[in-house]
Every structure is written in structure tokens, then in C-alpha cells.
C-alpha positions in Angstrom: 116.6 -182.1 51.0 113.1 -183.6 51.3 112.2 -186.6 49.1 108.6 -187.1 48.2 106.6 -190.3 48.5 106.8 -192.5 45.3 103.4 -194.2 44.5 105.2 -196.8 42.4 106.9 -198.6 45.4 106.0 -202.3 45.8 104.0 -201.7 49.1 101.8 -199.1 47.4 101.2 -201.6 44.7 100.2 -204.2 47.3 97.9 -201.7 48.9 96.2 -201.1 45.6 95.9 -204.8 44.9 98.3 -204.7 41.9 100.6 -207.3 43.6 99.4 -210.2 45.6 100.4 -210.7 49.3 99.7 -213.2 52.0 97.8 -210.9 54.3 97.6 -211.7 58.0 95.8 -208.6 59.2 94.0 -205.6 57.7 92.1 -202.8 59.3 91.2 -199.2 58.3 94.7 -197.8 58.8 97.2 -200.7 58.4 98.1 -203.9 56.5 100.3 -206.8 57.7 101.5 -209.4 55.3 104.3 -212.1 55.0 107.7 -210.9 53.7 108.4 -212.8 50.5 112.1 -213.0 51.3 111.8 -213.8 55.0 114.8 -213.4 57.4 113.2 -216.1 59.6 110.0 -218.2 59.4 107.0 -216.1 60.2 108.6 -212.8 59.1 105.8 -210.2 58.7 105.8 -206.7 57.4 103.4 -204.1 58.9 102.6 -200.9 56.9 100.3 -197.9 57.1 97.7 -197.4 54.5 98.6 -193.7 54.6 101.3 -192.5 52.2 104.5 -192.3 54.3 108.0 -192.7 53.0 109.3 -193.7 56.5 109.2 -192.8 60.2 110.6 -189.3 59.4 107.5 -188.1 57.6 104.5 -190.1 58.9 101.7 -188.3 60.7 101.7 -189.2 64.5 98.2 -190.7 64.3 99.2 -193.0 61.4 102.3 -194.0 63.3 100.3 -194.9 66.4 98.1 -197.2 64.3 101.1 -198.9 62.7 102.8 -199.4 66.1 99.6 -200.9 67.6 99.3 -203.3 64.7 103.0 -204.2 65.0 102.4 -205.0 68.6 99.4 -207.3 67.8 101.4 -209.0 65.1 104.4 -209.5 67.3 102.2 -211.2 70.0 100.5 -213.4 67.4 103.7 -214.4 65.6 105.5 -215.2 68.8 102.6 -217.5 69.7 102.1 -219.0 66.3 105.8 -220.0 66.0 106.4 -220.8 69.6 109.1 -218.2 69.6 111.4 -217.3 72.5 111.2 -213.6 71.5 110.5 -211.1 68.7 112.7 -208.8 66.8 111.1 -205.6 65.5 113.0 -203.6 62.8 112.4 -200.3 61.0 114.8 -198.7 58.6 114.5 -195.0 57.4 116.2 -193.8 54.2 118.9 -195.6 52.2 121.7 -194.7 54.6 119.6 -196.2 57.4 119.1 -199.5 55.4 115.7 -198.8 53.9 115.1 -200.5 50.5 111.4 -200.0 50.0 110.4 -196.4 50.5 107.0 -196.9 52.2 107.2 -197.0 56.0 107.2 -200.6 57.2 108.1 -202.6 60.3 109.6 -206.0 60.2 108.3 -208.5 62.8 110.5 -211.5 63.2 109.5 -214.3 65.7 112.8 -215.6 67.1 114.2 -218.7 68.6 117.1 -218.4 71.0 119.4 -220.3 68.6 118.0 -219.3 65.2 120.0 -217.8 62.4 118.7 -214.8 60.6 119.0 -215.3 56.8 121.4 -212.8 55.4 120.7 -210.6 52.4 120.3 -211.2 49.6 117.7 -213.8 50.6 115.8 -216.1 48.2 112.1 -215.8 47.6 110.2 -218.2 49.9 107.9 -220.9 48.5 104.4 -219.4 48.2 102.8 -222.5 49.8 105.1 -222.1 52.8 104.2 -218.4 53.1 100.5 -219.2 52.9 100.9 -221.8 55.7 102.8 -219.3 57.8 100.1 -216.6 57.2 97.4 -219.1 58.3 99.3 -219.8 61.5 99.5 -216.1 62.4 95.9 -215.4 61.5 94.8 -218.3 63.7 96.9 -216.9 66.6 95.3 -213.5 66.0 91.8 -215.0 66.1 92.5 -217.2 69.2 
């Protein structure tokens, strides 16, 4: 059974400007912004601007753009947070752990001894998110 894309998902609303986001990068095909319930400091979400429910239905050229942006954000987040490594996550469909049904990649800069915050996570302070976004934008520019 194929499930169609739902334009009312939160990421579609962010793309349309209906919900604010702390954007760290935007280009013609992708958008990267801070996760409002971060698993670690510097947790960024990367999404395609194209309508895609998940990795199972995205067009190859749109996936290529998202992967390239994910790589750029991973490099910048690692530098911005002086991280030891980076975790990249992607979940497809509810059984795979997906909660928002617009394709997205999680980029988590990681320290060797850090602890990922477990779900359900609290909303982060907006000033903290703004500061984290600024650090990543600076790393992208530098």
C-alpha cells in the first residue's frame, strides 16, 4: 500500500514559512535547520524542498541534493561543536521510526563521551538554538 505525501506535515509548513525555524543553510533544493527537540547540542535536520515522504519515494536527483547538503552540514557541525564524530540518522515509515513524514536526515555532532537525549525530549530554549545555528553558519562560511 502506497501512502501519499501529506502537505500538512510540520516540515512542509516550515518550507512554506508558516512555522519559524533556525535555518543554518538553504539552497534551491534543500533546507537545513536546528531540531527544536535536539538529541545533542548542534542537532540539525536536513530536508529536500521537493515533496518526498521518505527515502522510499524521493527522486534520485532530489536525494543526491539532500545527501550533499547533509555532508556539508555534518562537516560544519563537527567543526562548530569541536565534535569527535558525527551521527547521521534517517528513518522511513512509522515502523522504521519516522515521526514526521517528510524526508529528513538528522545530523548530530558527537563527543566520545556524550549522552544522546532520549525521547520524548523537551523543547530547547530558542536563544540556545539561535546561538547553535549561528555557530554552524559561521563554520559553513569559514
